[in-house]
N, C-alpha and C positions, 0 to 999 in steps of 0.2 A: 472397487477402485476408489481411491481418495483423490479429490480434486479441490483445490482452494481457488480463491480469486486470482492469486498471482499465477497459479498454474494454468487456469483457464485463459487469462490474458496472454500468457506466454504462448499457448497453443494458437489463440485467436490471431496474434500478431505475426507469429512465425512458427509453424509446426516443427521445422527442423531444430529451432532453438529449444522447443519443448522436448524433443527427442533427446537432445544432448543432456539436458538438465534433469528431466524427470524419469526418462525411461532408461537410457544407457548410463545415466548418472556419471557422465564424463567430468573429470576435473577440468575446469576452464583453463585454457592455455594463457588467457589474459588475466593478470592479477588486477584487483580493483582497489584504487585509492579510496579509502572510506572516509576521508575527511569531510566531504560535503554532506554526509548523513548525520554527523555528530550532533549538530544543533537540534534538529528535529527529534532525533532519538533521545537526546538528553532532556529536552523539555518535556517530551511525552513521558519519559520515565519519572520525572519529578512530579508530574501531576497524577501518574499512576500511584505513586506513594501517597499523594494528597487524598485520593479517594479510598484506595484499598487498605491503607494503614490508618485511615481516619485522622490524618494530621490536623485537620481543622479543629479537633477537640482541644488542642493546645492553644493557649493565649499568644504564644510566640511562634505559631506555625510558619509564618512568612520568613522569619529569621532562620528558623530551623531548616526550611527548604533551601534557602540560599546557601546555608552552610554545607549542605549535602552535595551541592553541585560538583565540586572537584572530584569527589569519590565517584559520583555517578558517571561523569565523563571518562574517568580513568577505567572504570569497569566496562563501559561500552567499547572503548578502544581495545581492551584486552580480549573481550568477547569477539569483536570483529576481526582481530588479527590472530586468533587462536589457530593451531594447526588444523588443517582441513577446511578452513573458512575461505581461503584464497583472497583474503583482504590484507591490505598493508596501509601504513600511514607515511605519506611523503609530504612534509610541510613545504618543500620548495617547488612542488608541482605548480606550474603557472595556471592550471585550471582549478586549483584548490581555492575554496572560499576563505580559508584561514591559513595563516602561515606560522602559527604557534598555538599551543594548547591554552595559554593564558587568555587569548582572544576568544576562543571557544567558551571558556568558563565564564568570562565577563558577559558575553552575549546571552548565555543561558541564565545567568543570575539576573540580568536585566529583564529577562522574559518572565520571571516569577511574579513580581508585583503586577505586571500587565496581565498575566494569566489570571491572577486572582480577581482583578477588576472585570475581566471578561466573564468569569464565573458569577460574580455578583450582578453585573448588568443583565446577563441572560438567565439568571436564576437557575444555574446548573447544579442544583442541589435538590435533594428530596429523599423520601424513604428508601428508595432504591437508587443507588448511584455507584456504578462499578466501572473500573477501567480494565482493559485487556480481557473482556469477557469472551470466553470460548463458546462459540455458537454452533459447533459441529452438528450436522443433521444427517441421520441415516435415511436414505431415500432409495427404495427399490434395489437394495443390495450394494448401493454406493454410499460413500460419505462425502457430503459437501462440507468443506471445512472453512472456518474463518474465525478471527478474533477481532471484535470491534474495540476501537480505542476507548470509547466512552458510551455507556448505556445508562440513561438517567430517566427516572420517573420524576419529573419536576414538581415542585411545590406549587400551590395556588399562587397567583391566579391562573397560571398556565395549566397545571395539573395534567400534563401530557407526557407521553413516552417519546424520547428522542434518542437518536443514535448519531454520534459525531465521530468524524475521522480527523485527527490533527495533522496539519501540514506545516513544515518548517521552511519551505522555499519562499524566496522573495517574490517569485513569479506565480501569482495566484492561479492563473488559467493553464499553466504549462504542464503541471503534474497532477491534475485532477481528472477523474474518470467517474462520471455519475453512475456507471455500471457497478462500481465498487459499493456505493451506497445501496443500490438495489440488491446486491448480493447479501449484505448484512441484514437488510429488511426481510429478504426471503428467509434466511436462516432464523431470524427472530420470530417470524410468523410460524415456522415449523415448530418452534419450541413453545411459544406462548399462545398460539392460535389466534393471534391478532397482530396486525401490522403496526409498526411504530407510527405515531402521528406525524412526525417530521424526522428528516435526516439532514445532515449537513456536513460541510467541511469547515473546520476551525483553523484559522490561519494565525499561528502564534506571533508572527511578526507584525501583524496589523493592530491598529488601535482598537480598543474594545468596541466602539460604535460600529466598526466596519469588519469585525473579525470573523463573522460567521455568514456563510452562504447557505440558506435553508432551502430544502426541496421537499416535495411531497412524493410519496411512492404509492402507486395503486396496485390493486390485485392484478390488473392486466399487466403491469410492469413485471411483477414477480413471475407470473405465469409465462410471459414471453422469454424471460431470462432462464427459467427452469427448462423450457423446451430447447433453448439454445445449448444449455449445458449438456442435456441428455444427447443431443445431436453430436456434440463434441466428444463425449465419452464413448459413444458408439463408434465414431470414426477412429479415435485413438485405440480403443480395444481391438478393432478390426485390423489396424495396422500392426499392432504388437503381435496379434495372433498369426499373421501371415509372414512375419520376419523370423528367421532362425535365431535360436539362442546361441547355438555353436554349430559351425564356426561363426565368428563375428560377421554380421551382414555387411556387404559392400556398400559403399556410399550410394551407388546407383539404386540399390534395393531400398535403402532407407528413404531417400528423397522421393521415391515412387509413392510412399504412403505418408511421409512427413516432408512435404516440399518446403524449400526456403521461400520466404516472402520478403525480399529486400525492400528496405524503406529507409527514411531518414533516421530511424532509430537504430540502424545497424551499428552506428559509431559507438553506442552504449553497450553493445552485446559483448560479453566476455568470450564468446565463441567465434568472434569475427575472423580471426586468423585461420580458423579451421573450415571456413565456409567460402567456397569458391564464388557463390552467387553474391554474397555480401561483400566480398572483397572487390568483385567486379563493379558492383553498384557504387561502392565508396570511390573507386578509382575514377569512375565516369560521372560523378555527381554533377559536374558542370554541363554535361550533355543530356543527362536523363532527368526530367522534371520530377520533383517530389510528388508522392501520391497526394491527391486532393483530399484534404481533411476538413473542408469548409462545412460539410454536412453534419459533422459531430455525430458519427454513427453510434458511438457508444452511449450517447445521451438520449437516443430515441425513446420515447415513452416516459421520460421523467420530466415533470413540469415544475418550473420554478414557482415557488410561493413567495419567498422574499429573498431577492438577490441583492445583497448589499456590497456594491463594488464601487 
């Protein structure tokens, strides 16, 4: 079985959503306006070029990167709205962060010099510096998959190994999950037999001095995560094994193994209109309290080393 961080979190947050997406592979009934991911994806792709194409070798690399932005944004729009992707672009959506492509391009271009300052300040260069590194690991007949945004063996005086995940949101704490960093650290250890020295989230919209939240990951962290993944895999495989392939299982059969877990995240789910529990939760949100998230369950076992906020 193949399982990625996104697949694991889908199962962890709502097994029924996992069933729809990864097992039954149902085309979502809800189309997704992809405007709000354009900034982060475009900045990330720009700095993927910086590292993997070694743009820093050119004396005009900053100007070259800025000039590439319109094409990068256009390519990402084409990719996200391609047939079968279930994405679309609606500039007049009131929930959209941008209302024209020119504003996206300008924001991404403005991020380039700031991102270069972040790299210089944090010395994110070294003999090994790669973007979008595939870290898939074969474990007991399964594949734990993942691509790390940036894996860097930094130059002295740091001389350490770091993994960074880039974030494009204005809201630093809303879309981060320390479990994601533990996932990459676990896969890195499987490949290189050593944990990274630090992991962190890189916030492209922040000023260089406050742009990275660093964390340390321990052996205990990765062992706990690995155990949780195996437990999830066993539960998923057991459910798949007991559900018929044909005829198509009834919804009652599916939810007996892949129950819905309604939460405040239901409003973002592309399968919401197909989920009775999620629709009921959304309809009664004023009467049903949101699940308590104050304990930060996904962050258990990950200790902050330097949190610049």
